[in-house]
MIVEX-547540 format. One record per residue (C-alpha): residue number from 1; residue in three letters; x, y, z. Coordinates in steps of 0.5 Angstrom, whole numbers, plus 500, padded with zeros to 3 digits. Layout:
// residues N
num; residuo; X; Y; Z
NUM; ALA; X; Y; Z .
...
***
This chain:
// residues 375
num; residuo; X; Y; Z
1; MET; 885; 622; 335 .
2; ARG; 880; 616; 335 .
3; TYR; 883; 610; 332 .
4; ASP; 876; 606; 333 .
5; GLU; 873; 608; 327 .
6; VAL; 875; 607; 319 .
7; VAL; 877; 612; 314 .
8; ILE; 873; 612; 307 .
9; ALA; 878; 613; 302 .
10; ARG; 880; 611; 295 .
11; VAL; 888; 609; 294 .
12; LEU; 892; 610; 288 .
13; ARG; 898; 606; 286 .
14; GLU; 902; 606; 280 .
15; ARG; 898; 601; 276 .
16; GLU; 896; 600; 269 .
17; ASP; 891; 595; 266 .
18; ALA; 894; 593; 259 .
19; ARG; 891; 587; 258 .
20; VAL; 885; 589; 253 .
21; ALA; 891; 593; 249 .
22; LEU; 895; 587; 248 .
23; ALA; 889; 582; 246 .
24; VAL; 888; 587; 241 .
25; ALA; 895; 588; 239 .
26; ALA; 895; 580; 239 .
27; ILE; 889; 580; 234 .
28; SER; 892; 585; 229 .
29; GLY; 899; 582; 229 .
30; GLY; 897; 575; 228 .
31; GLY; 892; 577; 222 .
32; LEU; 897; 581; 219 .
33; ALA; 902; 575; 219 .
34; LEU; 897; 570; 217 .
35; VAL; 895; 575; 211 .
36; LEU; 903; 576; 209 .
37; ILE; 904; 568; 210 .
38; ASP; 899; 567; 205 .
39; ASP; 901; 572; 200 .
40; MET; 908; 569; 200 .
41; LEU; 906; 562; 200 .
42; LYS; 900; 563; 196 .
43; VAL; 895; 559; 200 .
44; ALA; 888; 558; 198 .
45; SER; 885; 561; 204 .
46; PHE; 887; 568; 202 .
47; SER; 888; 568; 195 .
48; GLY; 885; 573; 190 .
49; PRO; 883; 580; 191 .
50; GLY; 877; 582; 193 .
51; THR; 873; 587; 197 .
52; ALA; 873; 583; 204 .
53; LEU; 880; 582; 204 .
54; TYR; 882; 589; 203 .
55; ALA; 877; 591; 208 .
56; LEU; 880; 586; 213 .
57; VAL; 887; 588; 212 .
58; ALA; 885; 595; 212 .
59; ALA; 881; 593; 219 .
60; LEU; 888; 590; 222 .
61; ILE; 892; 596; 220 .
62; ALA; 888; 601; 223 .
63; LEU; 887; 596; 229 .
64; ALA; 894; 596; 231 .
65; GLY; 894; 604; 231 .
66; VAL; 888; 603; 236 .
67; ALA; 891; 598; 241 .
68; PRO; 896; 603; 244 .
69; TRP; 890; 607; 246 .
70; LEU; 886; 601; 250 .
71; ALA; 892; 601; 256 .
72; TRP; 890; 605; 262 .
73; THR; 892; 607; 269 .
74; VAL; 888; 604; 274 .
75; ARG; 884; 609; 278 .
76; GLY; 883; 605; 285 .
77; ARG; 876; 603; 288 .
78; ALA; 873; 606; 294 .
79; THR; 875; 602; 301 .
80; GLN; 875; 603; 308 .
81; ILE; 882; 604; 312 .
82; ARG; 883; 603; 319 .
83; CYS; 888; 607; 323 .
84; GLU; 891; 605; 329 .
85; PRO; 897; 608; 333 .
86; GLY; 903; 608; 329 .
87; LYS; 900; 604; 323 .
88; VAL; 894; 603; 318 .
89; HIS; 891; 598; 314 .
90; VAL; 890; 599; 307 .
91; ASP; 886; 593; 302 .
92; GLY; 889; 588; 306 .
93; GLU; 896; 591; 307 .
94; THR; 899; 594; 314 .
95; ILE; 903; 600; 313 .
96; GLN; 908; 602; 319 .
97; ALA; 910; 609; 321 .
98; GLY; 917; 607; 321 .
99; ASP; 917; 605; 314 .
100; VAL; 914; 611; 311 .
101; THR; 920; 615; 308 .
102; ALA; 915; 622; 306 .
103; LEU; 909; 624; 308 .
104; GLY; 904; 629; 305 .
105; VAL; 897; 632; 304 .
106; ALA; 895; 636; 299 .
107; ARG; 889; 640; 298 .
108; ALA; 885; 639; 291 .
109; LEU; 886; 645; 287 .
110; GLY; 882; 648; 281 .
111; GLU; 875; 650; 280 .
112; GLY; 870; 646; 284 .
113; ALA; 875; 641; 286 .
114; ARG; 874; 637; 293 .
115; GLY; 878; 633; 298 .
116; ARG; 885; 632; 300 .
117; SER; 891; 628; 297 .
118; VAL; 895; 624; 302 .
119; ALA; 902; 622; 299 .
120; VAL; 905; 616; 303 .
121; ALA; 912; 614; 300 .
122; ARG; 916; 608; 302 .
123; GLY; 922; 608; 299 .
124; ARG; 922; 609; 292 .
125; THR; 914; 607; 292 .
126; THR; 909; 612; 293 .
127; ILE; 901; 611; 294 .
128; PHE; 896; 617; 294 .
129; ILE; 890; 616; 298 .
130; GLU; 884; 620; 296 .
131; VAL; 879; 623; 302 .
132; GLU; 874; 627; 302 .
133; ARG; 875; 631; 309 .
134; ALA; 881; 635; 312 .
135; GLU; 879; 631; 319 .
136; ASP; 880; 624; 315 .
137; ALA; 887; 626; 312 .
138; ALA; 889; 629; 319 .
139; ARG; 888; 622; 322 .
140; LEU; 891; 618; 317 .
141; VAL; 898; 623; 318 .
142; GLU; 897; 623; 325 .
143; ALA; 897; 615; 325 .
144; LEU; 903; 614; 321 .
145; GLY; 907; 619; 325 .
146; GLY; 906; 626; 321 .
147; GLU; 905; 632; 324 .
148; ARG; 898; 634; 324 .
149; GLY; 896; 639; 319 .
150; GLU; 896; 640; 312 .
151; ARG; 903; 642; 311 .
152; ALA; 905; 636; 315 .
153; SER; 910; 633; 310 .
154; SER; 917; 630; 309 .
155; GLU; 920; 631; 302 .
156; LEU; 917; 626; 297 .
157; PRO; 921; 623; 292 .
158; SER; 923; 628; 286 .
159; ALA; 920; 624; 280 .
160; PRO; 916; 618; 282 .
161; GLY; 912; 615; 276 .
162; ARG; 914; 611; 270 .
163; SER; 917; 615; 264 .
164; ARG; 913; 617; 258 .
165; ALA; 919; 618; 253 .
166; LEU; 917; 612; 248 .
167; ALA; 910; 615; 249 .
168; ALA; 911; 620; 243 .
169; PRO; 914; 616; 238 .
170; GLN; 908; 611; 240 .
171; ILE; 903; 616; 238 .
172; VAL; 906; 618; 232 .
173; ILE; 906; 611; 229 .
174; ALA; 899; 609; 232 .
175; LEU; 896; 615; 228 .
176; VAL; 900; 613; 222 .
177; SER; 897; 606; 223 .
178; VAL; 890; 608; 224 .
179; ALA; 891; 613; 218 .
180; PHE; 894; 608; 213 .
181; GLY; 888; 603; 214 .
182; PRO; 882; 606; 211 .
183; LEU; 887; 609; 206 .
184; TYR; 889; 603; 204 .
185; PHE; 882; 600; 203 .
186; ALA; 880; 606; 199 .
187; ALA; 887; 605; 194 .
188; ALA; 885; 598; 193 .
189; THR; 878; 599; 191 .
190; ALA; 879; 606; 188 .
191; SER; 874; 609; 192 .
192; TYR; 877; 616; 192 .
193; ALA; 880; 619; 185 .
194; VAL; 884; 623; 190 .
195; LEU; 889; 618; 191 .
196; SER; 891; 617; 184 .
197; PRO; 897; 622; 183 .
198; ILE; 900; 617; 188 .
199; HIS; 904; 612; 185 .
200; ASP; 902; 605; 186 .
201; ALA; 897; 608; 192 .
202; LYS; 895; 601; 194 .
203; ALA; 902; 598; 195 .
204; PHE; 905; 605; 198 .
205; PHE; 899; 605; 204 .
206; GLY; 899; 597; 204 .
207; LEU; 906; 596; 205 .
208; GLY; 907; 603; 209 .
209; GLY; 901; 601; 213 .
210; VAL; 903; 594; 215 .
211; VAL; 910; 597; 217 .
212; ALA; 907; 602; 221 .
213; ALA; 902; 597; 225 .
214; PHE; 908; 592; 226 .
215; VAL; 912; 598; 229 .
216; ALA; 906; 601; 233 .
217; LEU; 905; 593; 236 .
218; ALA; 913; 592; 237 .
219; LEU; 913; 599; 241 .
220; LEU; 907; 597; 245 .
221; VAL; 910; 590; 247 .
222; VAL; 917; 594; 249 .
223; ARG; 914; 599; 253 .
224; ARG; 910; 594; 257 .
225; LEU; 916; 590; 258 .
226; LEU; 920; 596; 260 .
227; LYS; 918; 597; 268 .
228; SER; 921; 604; 268 .
229; GLN; 916; 606; 262 .
230; ALA; 909; 607; 263 .
231; VAL; 904; 603; 258 .
232; ALA; 898; 608; 258 .
233; LEU; 899; 614; 253 .
234; ARG; 894; 619; 257 .
235; ARG; 896; 621; 264 .
236; GLY; 892; 618; 269 .
237; ALA; 890; 620; 276 .
238; TYR; 896; 617; 279 .
239; ASP; 900; 622; 275 .
240; ALA; 895; 628; 277 .
241; HIS; 897; 626; 284 .
242; VAL; 904; 627; 283 .
243; ALA; 903; 634; 279 .
244; LEU; 899; 636; 285 .
245; HIS; 904; 635; 290 .
246; HIS; 910; 637; 287 .
247; GLN; 905; 644; 286 .
248; ARG; 904; 644; 293 .
249; SER; 912; 643; 295 .
250; LYS; 914; 649; 290 .
251; ALA; 908; 653; 293 .
252; SER; 910; 652; 300 .
253; GLU; 918; 654; 298 .
254; THR; 916; 661; 296 .
255; SER; 911; 663; 301 .
256; ASP; 910; 661; 309 .
257; ALA; 903; 662; 308 .
258; SER; 900; 656; 304 .
259; PRO; 892; 656; 302 .
260; ASP; 892; 649; 304 .
261; GLU; 892; 651; 311 .
262; ALA; 886; 655; 311 .
263; PRO; 881; 652; 316 .
264; LEU; 874; 649; 313 .
265; ARG; 868; 653; 315 .
266; ALA; 865; 649; 321 .
267; HIS; 858; 647; 320 .
268; PRO; 853; 645; 325 .
269; LEU; 851; 639; 320 .
270; ALA; 858; 637; 318 .
271; ARG; 860; 630; 320 .
272; GLY; 866; 632; 323 .
273; ASP; 870; 626; 326 .
274; GLU; 863; 622; 327 .
275; PRO; 863; 615; 323 .
276; VAL; 858; 615; 318 .
277; GLY; 852; 611; 322 .
278; ALA; 853; 615; 328 .
279; TRP; 852; 622; 323 .
280; LEU; 846; 619; 320 .
281; SER; 843; 617; 327 .
282; ARG; 844; 624; 330 .
283; LEU; 841; 627; 324 .
284; ASP; 835; 623; 325 .
285; ALA; 834; 625; 332 .
286; LEU; 834; 632; 330 .
287; PRO; 828; 636; 332 .
288; VAL; 824; 640; 328 .
289; GLU; 822; 647; 329 .
290; ALA; 816; 646; 332 .
291; HIS; 818; 641; 338 .
292; ALA; 825; 644; 339 .
293; TYR; 828; 647; 345 .
294; ARG; 833; 652; 346 .
295; GLY; 834; 653; 339 .
296; ASP; 837; 647; 337 .
297; ALA; 833; 645; 331 .
298; MET; 835; 648; 324 .
299; LYS; 830; 652; 321 .
300; LYS; 827; 650; 314 .
301; ASP; 829; 655; 310 .
302; VAL; 836; 655; 312 .
303; LEU; 836; 648; 311 .
304; TRP; 834; 649; 304 .
305; GLU; 839; 654; 303 .
306; THR; 845; 650; 305 .
307; LEU; 842; 644; 300 .
308; GLY; 843; 649; 294 .
309; ASP; 850; 652; 297 .
310; VAL; 855; 650; 292 .
311; GLU; 861; 653; 297 .
312; ALA; 858; 649; 303 .
313; PRO; 861; 643; 305 .
314; VAL; 858; 636; 302 .
315; ASP; 857; 633; 308 .
316; ALA; 853; 639; 311 .
317; ARG; 849; 639; 304 .
318; MET; 847; 631; 305 .
319; ALA; 845; 632; 312 .
320; ALA; 841; 638; 310 .
321; ALA; 837; 634; 305 .
322; ARG; 836; 628; 309 .
323; VAL; 833; 633; 315 .
324; LEU; 829; 636; 310 .
325; SER; 826; 629; 308 .
326; ARG; 826; 625; 314 .
327; ARG; 824; 631; 319 .
328; TYR; 820; 636; 315 .
329; GLY; 817; 631; 310 .
330; GLU; 819; 635; 304 .
331; GLU; 819; 631; 297 .
332; GLU; 826; 627; 295 .
333; GLY; 825; 629; 288 .
334; ALA; 825; 636; 289 .
335; LEU; 831; 635; 294 .
336; VAL; 835; 632; 289 .
337; ARG; 834; 637; 283 .
338; ILE; 836; 643; 287 .
339; VAL; 843; 640; 287 .
340; ALA; 847; 642; 281 .
341; GLU; 853; 638; 281 .
342; PRO; 852; 630; 279 .
343; GLU; 857; 628; 284 .
344; VAL; 854; 631; 290 .
345; ARG; 847; 629; 287 .
346; LEU; 849; 622; 287 .
347; ARG; 851; 623; 295 .
348; VAL; 845; 627; 296 .
349; GLU; 841; 621; 293 .
350; ALA; 845; 616; 297 .
351; VAL; 843; 619; 304 .
352; LEU; 836; 619; 302 .
353; GLU; 836; 612; 302 .
354; GLY; 830; 610; 307 .
355; GLU; 833; 605; 311 .
356; HIS; 839; 607; 316 .
357; ASP; 844; 601; 314 .
358; ASP; 842; 602; 306 .
359; ALA; 844; 609; 307 .
360; GLU; 850; 608; 311 .
361; ARG; 852; 602; 305 .
362; ARG; 851; 607; 300 .
363; ILE; 855; 613; 302 .
364; GLU; 861; 608; 304 .
365; THR; 861; 605; 297 .
366; LEU; 861; 612; 293 .
367; GLY; 867; 613; 297 .
368; PRO; 870; 620; 298 .
369; LEU; 868; 626; 293 .
370; PHE; 875; 627; 290 .
371; THR; 875; 632; 284 .
372; PHE; 881; 636; 282 .
373; LYS; 885; 639; 276 .
374; ALA; 893; 639; 277 .
375; ASP; 896; 644; 273 .
***
């Protein structure tokens, strides 16, 4: 194992961003409070009926229902992780092997899935590290004292992740608030005769909408303050990694042979254990067929076949594109167009950057290609 190179990865922590949601909630709640105060005190600023006032109240009610949906889980950004014996350096933090209580690697599952998920648990805290290649996952595992191989793991915490027990009532109340906003406006302006059977539809949807709005906002604040509760209504990448590793654990309990153990198909263009810069330099030095000795040059038709092969390793496809462009003079647009998958196409475009350093920088910025569907 080499410790003088870095691993390009994406780190996922159990983090959520609720700033936009809380800001929208504050605007909605504050606006409705002012309208109610005006209604009780008869302040001239909001006195008297009018379409503009009805529209404002309706918008504030609906906005309260939208606010909870504006919180999301933070995916994480591409970064470089440096491995040393017994520790890894991640985002300015050093993880010591002795502090790791559980460690596991799971292969991404699902149609078109790519990449490896490395779970690193320290006590009750678990982070997931997305890497593209089995070699990078093995390097992280070995640096942290685990056994080399994709099934190397200790038992991960049984239920990492925050609870979503309050998410269901939050969704119901939020939907009521979103619906009552426009219904209140319709009743107040007599826009829809269909509301006429409802006795005093304006008061029903107005009062009901305001109550739903404040309940929705209160639930959002409570969920934000309780550390045990997730704020985001939709499950994000962190939850998907949790499910992926639990699914892998269940599969390993019922079978001695796991699909995670299947070896990757070797390819002469694959990067292997090389750093990106060294890999690009090797590709740029490959001979063309006319100047090759002992058959050490890949034929042009083989390179084209590799580039278009969706089952080939992504780094091999990237390498084929660079060799075809730099050594055989093939047109870059044609090389990019043959790649159907958007994420792979981005990486082919990156490897075709003219300058060596520009290509290396862009590849590292894109980070690992990790796509999966955890059922």
